[in-house]
N, C-alpha and C positions, 0 to 999 in steps of 0.2 A: 191228086189230092193226098194229104198226108194227115195222120193222127198220132198223137202221143200222149202218155199219161204219166204221172209221177209213180215212181217205184220201178217199173220195167217198161221203158219206153218201146212202143211199137210203131214202126213206120209202115204205112199201108198206102198202096197205089191202087186207085180204081180208074176204070175207063169212063167214058162219056155217059153211059147208062148205069153206072154204079156197080159194075161187075168187078170182082177182086182180081187184080192182075198179079200182085205179089204182096207178101208180108214179111217183114224183118224185124226180129226182136233184138234189142240191145240188151245183154245180160252179163253180169259178172257176180259171182256168188259172195264176193266181199262187200258189195255196196248195193244200195239202191241208187237209181239214177233219176235226174230231172232233165228233160229235153226243153232247152230255152228257146230255140229257133231252128227252123228247117227251110231250106230253099231248093227249088228245082234248078239244076245246072244245065248248061247248053247241051251237053251230051245225052240229055235224058235221064240222067241220075239225080242224085240230091246230095246235099251237105247238111249236116246236123250238128248243132252246138249243144253238148251235153255236159252236165256236171255230176259229180257224186253226192251223196246225201250229207257227207260231212263238210261240204263246201271248201275243200282243201285243193282239189285237183278238178280240172275241166278237160274236156276232149272234143276233137273235131273228128267226125265220121264222114267218110266219102263212100257213097253207094253208087253202083252202075245202074244202068237203066233196067235191069231185072231184079234189083234189090240186093245184089251181092256186095259185101263189104270190100272195097278196094284197099283202103288204108284207114288207120286210126292214128291221129297224133295227140299225144298227151301233154298237157302243160302242167308244170309243177311250180307254182308261185312261192315266194318266200314263206317260211312257216308261220310268220305272224299275220299274213294276209288271209282274210276270209273273201271268198270270190262270189261275185254276182254277175255272171255272164249277161250280156245284152243281146247282141244279134250277130249274124255272120251274113256276108254278101259275096257273090261271085264278082271279083274285081274286074273292072274294064281293062285293066292293065295286065290281066292273067292271073290266075290263082284265086285265092280266097282271103277275105279280110275279117277279122273278128274284132268286135268292141266288147270291152269287159270292165267292169268296176271292181276294184279291190278295197278292202277296209282293213286297216291295221287297227291298233288300239286307240288311235286318235282320229285319223282323217280317212275320207275315202280319196281313192286315186283311180284316175281313168286311164285305161290302156288300150292301144290299138296294135294288132299284130297282123303281119301278112305272111301267108304260106303259099307255096308254089302249087301247081295242079297236082304234084305228086306228094304234097304233104310236107315238104321241106321248108323250114322257117327261112324267110327272106329278111324281115326286120321287125322290130317292135318299138313302140314309142309310147312315152308317158305323157300325158297332157298335163303340164304343170299346174294350169289354172284350175283343174278339177279338185285340187287339194281343199279339204273343208268338206261341208256337207253338201257336196254336189251329186246329182243324179242325172244319168243319161237315160233317155227314153227312146230316142229314135236316132238311127245312124244309117245314113244313105250315101251313095256315091252320085256325083253330078256328071253330066255328059262330058265335062272337061277333065274328068279324072280325079278332080278334088272331092273331099268328103264334107258332109254337114252333120254336126252332132247337135241335137236339141234336147234340153232337159230343164231341170229345176235346180236352183241353188238352195233356195229355202222356200217355205210357203209364200206364194205370191210373187216370187222372183224367177221368172223363166229366162232361159238364155239360148242363143244359137251360135255355135262356134264353126267357122269354116277352117278346114284342115287340108294342107297340101300333103300328098303322099310323100313321106320321107323314106328313101331307099337306104336306110341306115344298115351298115354291116354287109352290103352287097358288093362284091367285087365284080366290076364290070370292065369288059375290054375297052381299052382306050379311055379309061377314066383319067381325065387330065388334071383335075384340080383336087387337092386334098388340104385340109386345115392342119397345119403343123402345130398350132398353139395359139392361145390368146393371152396377152400380157397386159393386164389392165393397169398395172403400176405405171407402165410407160404408154399407156393408151393405144396400144397397137395390136392389130390382128396380123398374125404371120400365117402363110400358106405357101404351098409349093406348086408350081405349074409345070405339067409334064411336056406341054407344047406351047409355043408362042401363039398368041391370038387375043382376040377381044374378051374381057372378063367383066361379068356383073357381080356386084356384092350388094345383098339386101340385108337390112336389119329390121326384124319384126318383134313385136311383143310376144308373150308366151301364148296368146290365143291365135297367133298368125297374122295379125293386123301390121301391115307394113308401115314402119316408121321412117326409114331413109333407105334410099336406093343410089347406087354409084355404078358408073360404067367407066371402064378403062380400055383403051384401044391399043392393040399390038403390044401386049405385055410380053416380056421375054421368058424364056425357059428358066426354072430354077426357083430359089426361095424369093418370096415376096413380102413386103411389109406395108401395111396399110394403117394410117394413124386416124383414130376416132376423135372427134371433138365431143368429149363427154359432157360439156355444158348443154348439149342438145338434148340429153337423155335424163329422165328421172330415175330414182331407185327402182329396181326390178329385175326380172329374169328376161333376157333377150336371146333371140335366135339369130345366128349369123349364117347366111346362105350364100355360097359362092359357086359359079359355074362359068365355064368358058363356051364361046359360041360353037366350038368344035364338037364338044362332047354333048352339050345340052342336058347334062345331068347335074343336079344340085349336090354339093357337099354341104353338110350341115354341122354347125358347132353351136355351143350355148355358153352364156356367161351371166353371172350375177353381179349387178352394180349396186353398190351401197354408197350413200352419200351422207 
């Protein structure tokens, strides 16, 4: 069991009969803190999502099973953002995933970031459709590793978005497909293939709904070019995802189409 309060968060663990096992205080003389979420981890410790009172920085604390702080990761968003952290989960793919809403002078923006078990950032992702007065209330991970985000766009308008984990910025061994660029003027997607094999290409909208999918067999090593029929698409933001059968990992690109 855990408890926290605004000002100086205290993390408390009790046994089954209410006996105090350990107590850890999160303290910094420069700030008061707010604890937004805390979860037990598989190793018997916990992970806590905390922000400071000026809503400019937020932190991820990892504690071991006896309440000792193993590491702290600090996030420093852009200066114009005011942060409203949502929740943290222990990711089924390893490490921890944080969901957080930022507000600039005009819009709210929803971000998801993934860190390893040691606190090293693996990737972060902005959900473009969350621009505007969007609020995220619940963020969970499904058995298949995908995420669900539920919230409210405006009064009386609820939404649920399904998100696939995007391993952006992660260098992986035998990563075979990379996107070399998108040239909308010529209606083409360019990418480079490290080894020959079957390749899948998916086009989805900004909330992850698949619009088109393509499969190519035994593509050759080197630069590749794929032509889109833009008559099949309306104006908007689209995600391009490419993977080879050998790697199994998606590479992701994004483009804006204006008509």
